[in-house]
Biotite code that builds the C-alpha atoms (Angstrom):
import biotite.structure as struc

atoms = struc.array([
    struc.Atom([-43.237, 78.754, 34.485], chain_id="A", res_id=1, res_name="MET", atom_name="CA", element="C"),
    struc.Atom([-46.039, 80.556, 32.634], chain_id="A", res_id=2, res_name="ASN", atom_name="CA", element="C"),
    struc.Atom([-47.468, 77.952, 30.185], chain_id="A", res_id=3, res_name="ALA", atom_name="CA", element="C"),
    struc.Atom([-49.821, 80.438, 28.526], chain_id="A", res_id=4, res_name="GLY", atom_name="CA", element="C"),
    struc.Atom([-53.509, 81.071, 28.688], chain_id="A", res_id=5, res_name="PRO", atom_name="CA", element="C"),
    struc.Atom([-55.610, 77.945, 29.831], chain_id="A", res_id=6, res_name="ALA", atom_name="CA", element="C"),
    struc.Atom([-58.697, 76.174, 28.470], chain_id="A", res_id=7, res_name="ALA", atom_name="CA", element="C"),
    struc.Atom([-58.501, 76.384, 24.821], chain_id="A", res_id=8, res_name="SER", atom_name="CA", element="C"),
    struc.Atom([-57.266, 72.973, 24.316], chain_id="A", res_id=9, res_name="THR", atom_name="CA", element="C"),
    struc.Atom([-59.032, 70.071, 25.993], chain_id="A", res_id=10, res_name="PRO", atom_name="CA", element="C"),
    struc.Atom([-57.516, 66.887, 27.256], chain_id="A", res_id=11, res_name="ILE", atom_name="CA", element="C"),
    struc.Atom([-56.410, 64.761, 24.228], chain_id="A", res_id=12, res_name="PRO", atom_name="CA", element="C"),
    struc.Atom([-59.340, 62.980, 22.731], chain_id="A", res_id=13, res_name="SER", atom_name="CA", element="C"),
    struc.Atom([-60.136, 59.224, 22.812], chain_id="A", res_id=14, res_name="GLN", atom_name="CA", element="C"),
    struc.Atom([-59.055, 57.134, 19.816], chain_id="A", res_id=15, res_name="PRO", atom_name="CA", element="C"),
    struc.Atom([-61.728, 56.582, 17.190], chain_id="A", res_id=16, res_name="SER", atom_name="CA", element="C"),
    struc.Atom([-63.698, 53.304, 16.782], chain_id="A", res_id=17, res_name="SER", atom_name="CA", element="C"),
    struc.Atom([-61.279, 52.098, 14.106], chain_id="A", res_id=18, res_name="ARG", atom_name="CA", element="C"),
    struc.Atom([-59.778, 48.689, 14.680], chain_id="A", res_id=19, res_name="PRO", atom_name="CA", element="C"),
    struc.Atom([-56.670, 48.618, 16.728], chain_id="A", res_id=20, res_name="ALA", atom_name="CA", element="C"),
    struc.Atom([-53.406, 48.388, 14.824], chain_id="A", res_id=21, res_name="VAL", atom_name="CA", element="C"),
    struc.Atom([-51.312, 45.373, 15.932], chain_id="A", res_id=22, res_name="ALA", atom_name="CA", element="C"),
    struc.Atom([-47.703, 45.955, 16.666], chain_id="A", res_id=23, res_name="PRO", atom_name="CA", element="C"),
    struc.Atom([-45.057, 43.799, 15.005], chain_id="A", res_id=24, res_name="HIS", atom_name="CA", element="C"),
    struc.Atom([-44.185, 40.784, 17.288], chain_id="A", res_id=25, res_name="ARG", atom_name="CA", element="C"),
    struc.Atom([-40.589, 39.646, 17.736], chain_id="A", res_id=26, res_name="PRO", atom_name="CA", element="C"),
    struc.Atom([-39.340, 37.019, 15.587], chain_id="A", res_id=27, res_name="THR", atom_name="CA", element="C"),
    struc.Atom([-37.297, 34.082, 16.772], chain_id="A", res_id=28, res_name="LEU", atom_name="CA", element="C"),
    struc.Atom([-34.220, 35.736, 15.637], chain_id="A", res_id=29, res_name="GLY", atom_name="CA", element="C"),
    struc.Atom([-35.126, 38.944, 17.518], chain_id="A", res_id=30, res_name="GLN", atom_name="CA", element="C"),
    struc.Atom([-35.699, 37.000, 20.630], chain_id="A", res_id=31, res_name="ARG", atom_name="CA", element="C"),
    struc.Atom([-32.201, 35.478, 20.525], chain_id="A", res_id=32, res_name="ILE", atom_name="CA", element="C"),
    struc.Atom([-30.784, 38.847, 19.731], chain_id="A", res_id=33, res_name="ALA", atom_name="CA", element="C"),
    struc.Atom([-32.680, 40.484, 22.695], chain_id="A", res_id=34, res_name="ALA", atom_name="CA", element="C"),
    struc.Atom([-31.332, 37.785, 25.023], chain_id="A", res_id=35, res_name="ARG", atom_name="CA", element="C"),
    struc.Atom([-27.868, 38.637, 23.870], chain_id="A", res_id=36, res_name="LEU", atom_name="CA", element="C"),
    struc.Atom([-28.366, 42.387, 24.223], chain_id="A", res_id=37, res_name="VAL", atom_name="CA", element="C"),
    struc.Atom([-29.884, 41.752, 27.748], chain_id="A", res_id=38, res_name="HIS", atom_name="CA", element="C"),
    struc.Atom([-27.029, 39.702, 28.692], chain_id="A", res_id=39, res_name="LEU", atom_name="CA", element="C"),
    struc.Atom([-24.427, 42.240, 27.402], chain_id="A", res_id=40, res_name="LEU", atom_name="CA", element="C"),
    struc.Atom([-25.984, 45.181, 29.267], chain_id="A", res_id=41, res_name="ILE", atom_name="CA", element="C"),
    struc.Atom([-26.076, 43.173, 32.563], chain_id="A", res_id=42, res_name="ARG", atom_name="CA", element="C"),
    struc.Atom([-22.437, 42.265, 32.181], chain_id="A", res_id=43, res_name="VAL", atom_name="CA", element="C"),
    struc.Atom([-21.198, 45.519, 31.069], chain_id="A", res_id=44, res_name="VAL", atom_name="CA", element="C"),
    struc.Atom([-23.201, 47.334, 33.869], chain_id="A", res_id=45, res_name="SER", atom_name="CA", element="C"),
    struc.Atom([-21.632, 45.309, 36.669], chain_id="A", res_id=46, res_name="THR", atom_name="CA", element="C"),
    struc.Atom([-18.271, 46.859, 35.531], chain_id="A", res_id=47, res_name="THR", atom_name="CA", element="C"),
    struc.Atom([-19.297, 50.433, 35.699], chain_id="A", res_id=48, res_name="LEU", atom_name="CA", element="C"),
    struc.Atom([-19.073, 52.904, 38.551], chain_id="A", res_id=49, res_name="ARG", atom_name="CA", element="C"),
    struc.Atom([-22.349, 54.950, 39.160], chain_id="A", res_id=50, res_name="TYR", atom_name="CA", element="C"),
    struc.Atom([-22.584, 58.452, 40.447], chain_id="A", res_id=51, res_name="ARG", atom_name="CA", element="C"),
    struc.Atom([-25.532, 60.771, 41.051], chain_id="A", res_id=52, res_name="TRP", atom_name="CA", element="C"),
    struc.Atom([-24.979, 64.555, 39.969], chain_id="A", res_id=53, res_name="GLU", atom_name="CA", element="C"),
    struc.Atom([-27.611, 65.435, 42.681], chain_id="A", res_id=54, res_name="ARG", atom_name="CA", element="C"),
    struc.Atom([-29.237, 63.415, 45.339], chain_id="A", res_id=55, res_name="ASP", atom_name="CA", element="C"),
    struc.Atom([-32.338, 61.475, 43.723], chain_id="A", res_id=56, res_name="PRO", atom_name="CA", element="C"),
    struc.Atom([-34.292, 61.750, 46.985], chain_id="A", res_id=57, res_name="GLN", atom_name="CA", element="C"),
    struc.Atom([-34.675, 65.458, 45.939], chain_id="A", res_id=58, res_name="LEU", atom_name="CA", element="C"),
    struc.Atom([-37.376, 64.204, 43.660], chain_id="A", res_id=59, res_name="ILE", atom_name="CA", element="C"),
    struc.Atom([-40.501, 63.998, 45.855], chain_id="A", res_id=60, res_name="THR", atom_name="CA", element="C"),
    struc.Atom([-41.596, 60.413, 46.149], chain_id="A", res_id=61, res_name="VAL", atom_name="CA", element="C"),
    struc.Atom([-45.108, 61.510, 47.011], chain_id="A", res_id=62, res_name="GLU", atom_name="CA", element="C"),
    struc.Atom([-45.609, 62.459, 43.313], chain_id="A", res_id=63, res_name="GLY", atom_name="CA", element="C"),
    struc.Atom([-45.265, 58.952, 42.011], chain_id="A", res_id=64, res_name="ARG", atom_name="CA", element="C"),
    struc.Atom([-46.013, 57.416, 39.643], chain_id="A", res_id=65, res_name="PRO", atom_name="CA", element="C"),
    struc.Atom([-43.862, 59.497, 37.299], chain_id="A", res_id=66, res_name="TYR", atom_name="CA", element="C"),
    struc.Atom([-43.351, 59.914, 33.538], chain_id="A", res_id=67, res_name="ILE", atom_name="CA", element="C"),
    struc.Atom([-39.516, 59.635, 32.954], chain_id="A", res_id=68, res_name="PHE", atom_name="CA", element="C"),
    struc.Atom([-38.251, 61.157, 29.848], chain_id="A", res_id=69, res_name="CYS", atom_name="CA", element="C"),
    struc.Atom([-34.875, 60.339, 28.334], chain_id="A", res_id=70, res_name="VAL", atom_name="CA", element="C"),
    struc.Atom([-33.188, 60.764, 25.035], chain_id="A", res_id=71, res_name="TRP", atom_name="CA", element="C"),
    struc.Atom([-33.205, 57.820, 22.594], chain_id="A", res_id=72, res_name="HIS", atom_name="CA", element="C"),
    struc.Atom([-29.458, 57.592, 22.674], chain_id="A", res_id=73, res_name="ASN", atom_name="CA", element="C"),
    struc.Atom([-29.474, 57.091, 26.400], chain_id="A", res_id=74, res_name="ARG", atom_name="CA", element="C"),
    struc.Atom([-31.494, 53.872, 26.141], chain_id="A", res_id=75, res_name="LEU", atom_name="CA", element="C"),
    struc.Atom([-28.541, 51.473, 26.989], chain_id="A", res_id=76, res_name="ALA", atom_name="CA", element="C"),
    struc.Atom([-28.358, 52.255, 30.845], chain_id="A", res_id=77, res_name="LEU", atom_name="CA", element="C"),
    struc.Atom([-31.916, 53.952, 31.233], chain_id="A", res_id=78, res_name="SER", atom_name="CA", element="C"),
    struc.Atom([-33.332, 50.939, 32.851], chain_id="A", res_id=79, res_name="LEU", atom_name="CA", element="C"),
    struc.Atom([-30.121, 50.673, 35.046], chain_id="A", res_id=80, res_name="VAL", atom_name="CA", element="C"),
    struc.Atom([-30.680, 54.337, 36.018], chain_id="A", res_id=81, res_name="MET", atom_name="CA", element="C"),
    struc.Atom([-34.410, 53.651, 36.919], chain_id="A", res_id=82, res_name="TYR", atom_name="CA", element="C"),
    struc.Atom([-33.326, 50.601, 39.134], chain_id="A", res_id=83, res_name="ARG", atom_name="CA", element="C"),
    struc.Atom([-30.657, 52.659, 40.903], chain_id="A", res_id=84, res_name="GLN", atom_name="CA", element="C"),
    struc.Atom([-33.171, 55.352, 41.671], chain_id="A", res_id=85, res_name="TYR", atom_name="CA", element="C"),
    struc.Atom([-35.906, 53.139, 43.144], chain_id="A", res_id=86, res_name="VAL", atom_name="CA", element="C"),
    struc.Atom([-33.368, 51.060, 44.993], chain_id="A", res_id=87, res_name="ASN", atom_name="CA", element="C"),
    struc.Atom([-31.935, 54.317, 46.616], chain_id="A", res_id=88, res_name="SER", atom_name="CA", element="C"),
    struc.Atom([-35.323, 55.019, 48.003], chain_id="A", res_id=89, res_name="LEU", atom_name="CA", element="C"),
    struc.Atom([-36.207, 51.542, 48.854], chain_id="A", res_id=90, res_name="GLY", atom_name="CA", element="C"),
    struc.Atom([-39.200, 51.463, 46.637], chain_id="A", res_id=91, res_name="LEU", atom_name="CA", element="C"),
    struc.Atom([-40.498, 48.871, 44.212], chain_id="A", res_id=92, res_name="PRO", atom_name="CA", element="C"),
    struc.Atom([-39.433, 48.847, 40.633], chain_id="A", res_id=93, res_name="ALA", atom_name="CA", element="C"),
    struc.Atom([-42.762, 49.121, 38.576], chain_id="A", res_id=94, res_name="ARG", atom_name="CA", element="C"),
    struc.Atom([-42.156, 50.516, 34.978], chain_id="A", res_id=95, res_name="LEU", atom_name="CA", element="C"),
    struc.Atom([-43.857, 50.507, 31.706], chain_id="A", res_id=96, res_name="ALA", atom_name="CA", element="C"),
    struc.Atom([-41.933, 51.683, 28.750], chain_id="A", res_id=97, res_name="GLY", atom_name="CA", element="C"),
    struc.Atom([-42.968, 53.026, 25.321], chain_id="A", res_id=98, res_name="LEU", atom_name="CA", element="C"),
    struc.Atom([-41.529, 51.152, 22.432], chain_id="A", res_id=99, res_name="VAL", atom_name="CA", element="C"),
    struc.Atom([-42.189, 51.638, 18.593], chain_id="A", res_id=100, res_name="SER", atom_name="CA", element="C"),
    struc.Atom([-44.818, 49.238, 17.030], chain_id="A", res_id=101, res_name="ALA", atom_name="CA", element="C"),
    struc.Atom([-42.388, 48.600, 14.117], chain_id="A", res_id=102, res_name="SER", atom_name="CA", element="C"),
    struc.Atom([-40.275, 45.547, 13.373], chain_id="A", res_id=103, res_name="ARG", atom_name="CA", element="C"),
    struc.Atom([-37.308, 47.167, 15.069], chain_id="A", res_id=104, res_name="ASP", atom_name="CA", element="C"),
    struc.Atom([-39.307, 47.977, 18.192], chain_id="A", res_id=105, res_name="GLY", atom_name="CA", element="C"),
    struc.Atom([-40.314, 44.253, 18.478], chain_id="A", res_id=106, res_name="ALA", atom_name="CA", element="C"),
    struc.Atom([-36.553, 43.500, 19.426], chain_id="A", res_id=107, res_name="LEU", atom_name="CA", element="C"),
    struc.Atom([-36.486, 46.184, 21.993], chain_id="A", res_id=108, res_name="LEU", atom_name="CA", element="C"),
    struc.Atom([-39.862, 45.233, 23.503], chain_id="A", res_id=109, res_name="SER", atom_name="CA", element="C"),
    struc.Atom([-38.487, 41.754, 24.161], chain_id="A", res_id=110, res_name="HIS", atom_name="CA", element="C"),
    struc.Atom([-35.415, 43.356, 25.933], chain_id="A", res_id=111, res_name="VAL", atom_name="CA", element="C"),
    struc.Atom([-37.674, 45.265, 28.155], chain_id="A", res_id=112, res_name="LEU", atom_name="CA", element="C"),
    struc.Atom([-39.521, 42.097, 29.168], chain_id="A", res_id=113, res_name="LYS", atom_name="CA", element="C"),
    struc.Atom([-36.202, 40.572, 30.038], chain_id="A", res_id=114, res_name="LEU", atom_name="CA", element="C"),
    struc.Atom([-35.765, 43.400, 32.334], chain_id="A", res_id=115, res_name="PHE", atom_name="CA", element="C"),
    struc.Atom([-39.020, 43.020, 33.840], chain_id="A", res_id=116, res_name="GLU", atom_name="CA", element="C"),
    struc.Atom([-40.432, 46.186, 32.299], chain_id="A", res_id=117, res_name="VAL", atom_name="CA", element="C"),
    struc.Atom([-43.898, 46.195, 30.595], chain_id="A", res_id=118, res_name="GLU", atom_name="CA", element="C"),
    struc.Atom([-43.481, 47.239, 26.926], chain_id="A", res_id=119, res_name="PRO", atom_name="CA", element="C"),
    struc.Atom([-46.172, 49.502, 25.556], chain_id="A", res_id=120, res_name="VAL", atom_name="CA", element="C"),
    struc.Atom([-46.069, 49.502, 21.623], chain_id="A", res_id=121, res_name="ARG", atom_name="CA", element="C"),
    struc.Atom([-46.774, 52.694, 19.682], chain_id="A", res_id=122, res_name="GLY", atom_name="CA", element="C"),
    struc.Atom([-45.364, 55.837, 18.241], chain_id="A", res_id=123, res_name="SER", atom_name="CA", element="C"),
    struc.Atom([-46.490, 59.167, 16.456], chain_id="A", res_id=124, res_name="SER", atom_name="CA", element="C"),
    struc.Atom([-46.788, 57.252, 13.270], chain_id="A", res_id=125, res_name="SER", atom_name="CA", element="C"),
    struc.Atom([-48.262, 53.871, 14.437], chain_id="A", res_id=126, res_name="ARG", atom_name="CA", element="C"),
    struc.Atom([-50.608, 52.980, 17.262], chain_id="A", res_id=127, res_name="ARG", atom_name="CA", element="C"),
    struc.Atom([-50.189, 56.366, 18.841], chain_id="A", res_id=128, res_name="GLY", atom_name="CA", element="C"),
    struc.Atom([-53.547, 56.841, 20.429], chain_id="A", res_id=129, res_name="ALA", atom_name="CA", element="C"),
    struc.Atom([-53.737, 52.973, 21.541], chain_id="A", res_id=130, res_name="GLN", atom_name="CA", element="C"),
    struc.Atom([-50.343, 53.578, 23.169], chain_id="A", res_id=131, res_name="ALA", atom_name="CA", element="C"),
    struc.Atom([-51.292, 56.655, 24.956], chain_id="A", res_id=132, res_name="LEU", atom_name="CA", element="C"),
    struc.Atom([-54.271, 54.896, 26.580], chain_id="A", res_id=133, res_name="LEU", atom_name="CA", element="C"),
    struc.Atom([-52.266, 51.893, 27.520], chain_id="A", res_id=134, res_name="GLU", atom_name="CA", element="C"),
    struc.Atom([-49.735, 54.193, 29.187], chain_id="A", res_id=135, res_name="LEU", atom_name="CA", element="C"),
    struc.Atom([-52.480, 55.963, 31.063], chain_id="A", res_id=136, res_name="THR", atom_name="CA", element="C"),
    struc.Atom([-53.791, 52.492, 32.381], chain_id="A", res_id=137, res_name="SER", atom_name="CA", element="C"),
    struc.Atom([-50.298, 51.578, 33.640], chain_id="A", res_id=138, res_name="TRP", atom_name="CA", element="C"),
    struc.Atom([-49.874, 54.878, 35.417], chain_id="A", res_id=139, res_name="LEU", atom_name="CA", element="C"),
    struc.Atom([-53.362, 54.358, 36.970], chain_id="A", res_id=140, res_name="ASP", atom_name="CA", element="C"),
    struc.Atom([-52.012, 50.985, 38.389], chain_id="A", res_id=141, res_name="ARG", atom_name="CA", element="C"),
    struc.Atom([-49.242, 52.746, 39.997], chain_id="A", res_id=142, res_name="GLY", atom_name="CA", element="C"),
    struc.Atom([-46.462, 52.071, 37.403], chain_id="A", res_id=143, res_name="TYR", atom_name="CA", element="C"),
    struc.Atom([-43.920, 54.641, 36.422], chain_id="A", res_id=144, res_name="ASP", atom_name="CA", element="C"),
    struc.Atom([-43.625, 55.122, 32.671], chain_id="A", res_id=145, res_name="THR", atom_name="CA", element="C"),
    struc.Atom([-40.575, 55.788, 30.518], chain_id="A", res_id=146, res_name="ALA", atom_name="CA", element="C"),
    struc.Atom([-40.690, 57.672, 26.951], chain_id="A", res_id=147, res_name="ILE", atom_name="CA", element="C"),
    struc.Atom([-37.782, 58.388, 24.674], chain_id="A", res_id=148, res_name="THR", atom_name="CA", element="C"),
    struc.Atom([-39.035, 61.790, 23.791], chain_id="A", res_id=149, res_name="VAL", atom_name="CA", element="C"),
    struc.Atom([-37.032, 62.204, 20.608], chain_id="A", res_id=150, res_name="ASP", atom_name="CA", element="C"),
    struc.Atom([-37.677, 58.721, 19.368], chain_id="A", res_id=151, res_name="GLY", atom_name="CA", element="C"),
    struc.Atom([-38.119, 56.580, 17.487], chain_id="A", res_id=152, res_name="PRO", atom_name="CA", element="C"),
    struc.Atom([-36.637, 58.405, 14.446], chain_id="A", res_id=153, res_name="ARG", atom_name="CA", element="C"),
    struc.Atom([-35.797, 61.909, 15.629], chain_id="A", res_id=154, res_name="GLY", atom_name="CA", element="C"),
    struc.Atom([-34.742, 64.527, 15.104], chain_id="A", res_id=155, res_name="PRO", atom_name="CA", element="C"),
    struc.Atom([-32.150, 64.096, 17.785], chain_id="A", res_id=156, res_name="ARG", atom_name="CA", element="C"),
    struc.Atom([-32.717, 65.981, 21.020], chain_id="A", res_id=157, res_name="TYR", atom_name="CA", element="C"),
    struc.Atom([-36.198, 67.440, 19.818], chain_id="A", res_id=158, res_name="GLN", atom_name="CA", element="C"),
    struc.Atom([-39.101, 66.566, 22.223], chain_id="A", res_id=159, res_name="VAL", atom_name="CA", element="C"),
    struc.Atom([-42.361, 65.448, 20.593], chain_id="A", res_id=160, res_name="LYS", atom_name="CA", element="C"),
    struc.Atom([-45.643, 66.521, 22.016], chain_id="A", res_id=161, res_name="LEU", atom_name="CA", element="C"),
    struc.Atom([-46.875, 63.053, 22.911], chain_id="A", res_id=162, res_name="GLY", atom_name="CA", element="C"),
    struc.Atom([-45.440, 63.200, 26.514], chain_id="A", res_id=163, res_name="VAL", atom_name="CA", element="C"),
    struc.Atom([-47.187, 66.468, 27.214], chain_id="A", res_id=164, res_name="ILE", atom_name="CA", element="C"),
    struc.Atom([-50.472, 64.806, 26.192], chain_id="A", res_id=165, res_name="GLY", atom_name="CA", element="C"),
    struc.Atom([-49.937, 61.977, 28.589], chain_id="A", res_id=166, res_name="LEU", atom_name="CA", element="C"),
    struc.Atom([-49.029, 64.324, 31.489], chain_id="A", res_id=167, res_name="ALA", atom_name="CA", element="C"),
    struc.Atom([-52.155, 66.397, 30.637], chain_id="A", res_id=168, res_name="GLN", atom_name="CA", element="C"),
    struc.Atom([-54.513, 63.402, 30.736], chain_id="A", res_id=169, res_name="MET", atom_name="CA", element="C"),
    struc.Atom([-53.160, 61.886, 33.830], chain_id="A", res_id=170, res_name="THR", atom_name="CA", element="C"),
    struc.Atom([-51.947, 64.770, 35.912], chain_id="A", res_id=171, res_name="GLY", atom_name="CA", element="C"),
    struc.Atom([-48.617, 62.823, 36.513], chain_id="A", res_id=172, res_name="ARG", atom_name="CA", element="C"),
    struc.Atom([-45.465, 64.626, 36.878], chain_id="A", res_id=173, res_name="PRO", atom_name="CA", element="C"),
    struc.Atom([-42.745, 64.632, 33.961], chain_id="A", res_id=174, res_name="ILE", atom_name="CA", element="C"),
    struc.Atom([-39.240, 63.760, 35.152], chain_id="A", res_id=175, res_name="ILE", atom_name="CA", element="C"),
    struc.Atom([-36.436, 64.880, 32.685], chain_id="A", res_id=176, res_name="PRO", atom_name="CA", element="C"),
    struc.Atom([-33.771, 62.207, 33.186], chain_id="A", res_id=177, res_name="ALA", atom_name="CA", element="C"),
    struc.Atom([-30.347, 61.491, 31.616], chain_id="A", res_id=178, res_name="THR", atom_name="CA", element="C"),
    struc.Atom([-26.811, 60.390, 32.219], chain_id="A", res_id=179, res_name="TYR", atom_name="CA", element="C"),
    struc.Atom([-23.242, 60.884, 30.962], chain_id="A", res_id=180, res_name="ARG", atom_name="CA", element="C"),
    struc.Atom([-20.322, 58.464, 30.476], chain_id="A", res_id=181, res_name="LEU", atom_name="CA", element="C"),
    struc.Atom([-16.721, 59.142, 31.138], chain_id="A", res_id=182, res_name="SER", atom_name="CA", element="C"),
    struc.Atom([-15.979, 56.725, 28.236], chain_id="A", res_id=183, res_name="LYS", atom_name="CA", element="C"),
    struc.Atom([-18.150, 55.425, 25.537], chain_id="A", res_id=184, res_name="LYS", atom_name="CA", element="C"),
    struc.Atom([-18.497, 54.391, 21.934], chain_id="A", res_id=185, res_name="TRP", atom_name="CA", element="C"),
    struc.Atom([-20.767, 56.538, 19.715], chain_id="A", res_id=186, res_name="THR", atom_name="CA", element="C"),
    struc.Atom([-22.642, 54.800, 16.825], chain_id="A", res_id=187, res_name="ILE", atom_name="CA", element="C"),
    struc.Atom([-23.085, 56.861, 13.615], chain_id="A", res_id=188, res_name="GLY", atom_name="CA", element="C"),
    struc.Atom([-26.945, 56.433, 13.708], chain_id="A", res_id=189, res_name="SER", atom_name="CA", element="C"),
    struc.Atom([-29.428, 59.370, 13.631], chain_id="A", res_id=190, res_name="TRP", atom_name="CA", element="C"),
    struc.Atom([-29.400, 59.647, 17.503], chain_id="A", res_id=191, res_name="ASP", atom_name="CA", element="C"),
    struc.Atom([-25.561, 59.058, 17.872], chain_id="A", res_id=192, res_name="ARG", atom_name="CA", element="C"),
    struc.Atom([-26.453, 56.200, 20.137], chain_id="A", res_id=193, res_name="PHE", atom_name="CA", element="C"),
    struc.Atom([-24.046, 55.766, 23.185], chain_id="A", res_id=194, res_name="GLN", atom_name="CA", element="C"),
    struc.Atom([-22.576, 52.685, 24.297], chain_id="A", res_id=195, res_name="ILE", atom_name="CA", element="C"),
    struc.Atom([-20.658, 52.544, 27.527], chain_id="A", res_id=196, res_name="PRO", atom_name="CA", element="C"),
    struc.Atom([-17.073, 51.295, 27.667], chain_id="A", res_id=197, res_name="MET", atom_name="CA", element="C"),
    struc.Atom([-16.497, 48.714, 30.459], chain_id="A", res_id=198, res_name="PRO", atom_name="CA", element="C"),
    struc.Atom([-14.967, 50.112, 33.678], chain_id="A", res_id=199, res_name="PHE", atom_name="CA", element="C"),
    struc.Atom([-16.244, 53.660, 32.845], chain_id="A", res_id=200, res_name="SER", atom_name="CA", element="C"),
    struc.Atom([-18.093, 56.045, 35.076], chain_id="A", res_id=201, res_name="VAL", atom_name="CA", element="C"),
    struc.Atom([-21.819, 56.711, 34.641], chain_id="A", res_id=202, res_name="CYS", atom_name="CA", element="C"),
    struc.Atom([-23.212, 59.966, 35.940], chain_id="A", res_id=203, res_name="TYR", atom_name="CA", element="C"),
    struc.Atom([-27.014, 59.996, 36.432], chain_id="A", res_id=204, res_name="PHE", atom_name="CA", element="C"),
    struc.Atom([-29.039, 63.145, 36.779], chain_id="A", res_id=205, res_name="ASP", atom_name="CA", element="C"),
    struc.Atom([-32.680, 63.974, 37.054], chain_id="A", res_id=206, res_name="PHE", atom_name="CA", element="C"),
    struc.Atom([-34.342, 67.496, 36.929], chain_id="A", res_id=207, res_name="ASP", atom_name="CA", element="C"),
    struc.Atom([-37.193, 68.712, 38.938], chain_id="A", res_id=208, res_name="GLU", atom_name="CA", element="C"),
    struc.Atom([-40.829, 67.524, 38.077], chain_id="A", res_id=209, res_name="PRO", atom_name="CA", element="C"),
    struc.Atom([-42.776, 69.323, 35.237], chain_id="A", res_id=210, res_name="ILE", atom_name="CA", element="C"),
    struc.Atom([-46.517, 69.397, 35.577], chain_id="A", res_id=211, res_name="MET", atom_name="CA", element="C"),
    struc.Atom([-48.995, 69.935, 32.752], chain_id="A", res_id=212, res_name="VAL", atom_name="CA", element="C"),
    struc.Atom([-52.369, 71.497, 33.670], chain_id="A", res_id=213, res_name="PRO", atom_name="CA", element="C"),
    struc.Atom([-55.492, 69.728, 32.894], chain_id="A", res_id=214, res_name="ARG", atom_name="CA", element="C"),
    struc.Atom([-56.889, 72.651, 30.902], chain_id="A", res_id=215, res_name="GLU", atom_name="CA", element="C"),
    struc.Atom([-54.374, 74.259, 28.737], chain_id="A", res_id=216, res_name="ILE", atom_name="CA", element="C"),
    struc.Atom([-53.987, 75.984, 25.288], chain_id="A", res_id=217, res_name="SER", atom_name="CA", element="C"),
    struc.Atom([-52.131, 74.860, 22.332], chain_id="A", res_id=218, res_name="ASP", atom_name="CA", element="C"),
    struc.Atom([-49.588, 77.623, 23.033], chain_id="A", res_id=219, res_name="ASP", atom_name="CA", element="C"),
    struc.Atom([-49.406, 76.469, 26.636], chain_id="A", res_id=220, res_name="GLY", atom_name="CA", element="C"),
    struc.Atom([-48.631, 72.842, 25.511], chain_id="A", res_id=221, res_name="ARG", atom_name="CA", element="C"),
    struc.Atom([-46.077, 73.977, 23.061], chain_id="A", res_id=222, res_name="GLU", atom_name="CA", element="C"),
    struc.Atom([-44.513, 76.152, 25.846], chain_id="A", res_id=223, res_name="ALA", atom_name="CA", element="C"),
    struc.Atom([-44.202, 73.251, 28.181], chain_id="A", res_id=224, res_name="ILE", atom_name="CA", element="C"),
    struc.Atom([-42.823, 70.953, 25.250], chain_id="A", res_id=225, res_name="ARG", atom_name="CA", element="C"),
    struc.Atom([-39.952, 73.603, 24.847], chain_id="A", res_id=226, res_name="GLN", atom_name="CA", element="C"),
    struc.Atom([-39.432, 73.931, 28.492], chain_id="A", res_id=227, res_name="GLU", atom_name="CA", element="C"),
    struc.Atom([-38.934, 69.983, 28.815], chain_id="A", res_id=228, res_name="LEU", atom_name="CA", element="C"),
    struc.Atom([-36.523, 70.247, 25.739], chain_id="A", res_id=229, res_name="GLU", atom_name="CA", element="C"),
    struc.Atom([-34.674, 72.995, 27.258], chain_id="A", res_id=230, res_name="ARG", atom_name="CA", element="C"),
    struc.Atom([-34.098, 71.295, 30.629], chain_id="A", res_id=231, res_name="ARG", atom_name="CA", element="C"),
    struc.Atom([-33.170, 67.893, 28.982], chain_id="A", res_id=232, res_name="LEU", atom_name="CA", element="C"),
    struc.Atom([-30.598, 69.692, 26.805], chain_id="A", res_id=233, res_name="LYS", atom_name="CA", element="C"),
    struc.Atom([-29.130, 71.463, 29.832], chain_id="A", res_id=234, res_name="ALA", atom_name="CA", element="C"),
    struc.Atom([-28.651, 68.222, 31.718], chain_id="A", res_id=235, res_name="LEU", atom_name="CA", element="C"),
    struc.Atom([-27.167, 66.592, 28.433], chain_id="A", res_id=236, res_name="THR", atom_name="CA", element="C"),
    struc.Atom([-23.299, 66.407, 28.236], chain_id="A", res_id=237, res_name="ARG", atom_name="CA", element="C"),
    struc.Atom([-22.130, 64.450, 25.293], chain_id="A", res_id=238, res_name="ASP", atom_name="CA", element="C"),
])
């Protein structure tokens, strides 16, 4: 893929010396709700049958750690998909996930902790620079990272540039990832969030890694963003 002329855009800059913005912490009610969500996912996931659209071992393990990219409406089973992937290769599960720093994100961050995933709090509108550096730190420590590339508020199925900056800073591969469900409920939210019906079939799918050069132009970054969006849309069957 030709990403355009190189070197007019440097690696994304470090955040300024302004005080770090603290993310919202989960309330007692959110902690209780998170435990219920965690339990529900664990119970429903045991009733599902899982299939891979292609062999996950086709993704080269030498390229780890990875930056996994999923759509926001596929959050329900994204951690199950990751576990299925690393288990199929006999690899340890080490994952850090980007979560909004908002009040709503506080609940999801506690769900991630219950799944033994390290939450990193931030988005394009709040703690974005801090979150980018935290994700970089986790990648340096050998952890895979996961980002909902159209979250936290959409538009649905439109990739944002943050993941391209992370891949540019770290040199780590971006892995487009998604799944489809044979039977599901769809919520009327902005992302049309999908909830698996018990005893349905879940089909996982990854695409080939995408690399972002360390030196790249603005046009090149946008070209890669569009390529990632195109690939994820091609994998997605609602």
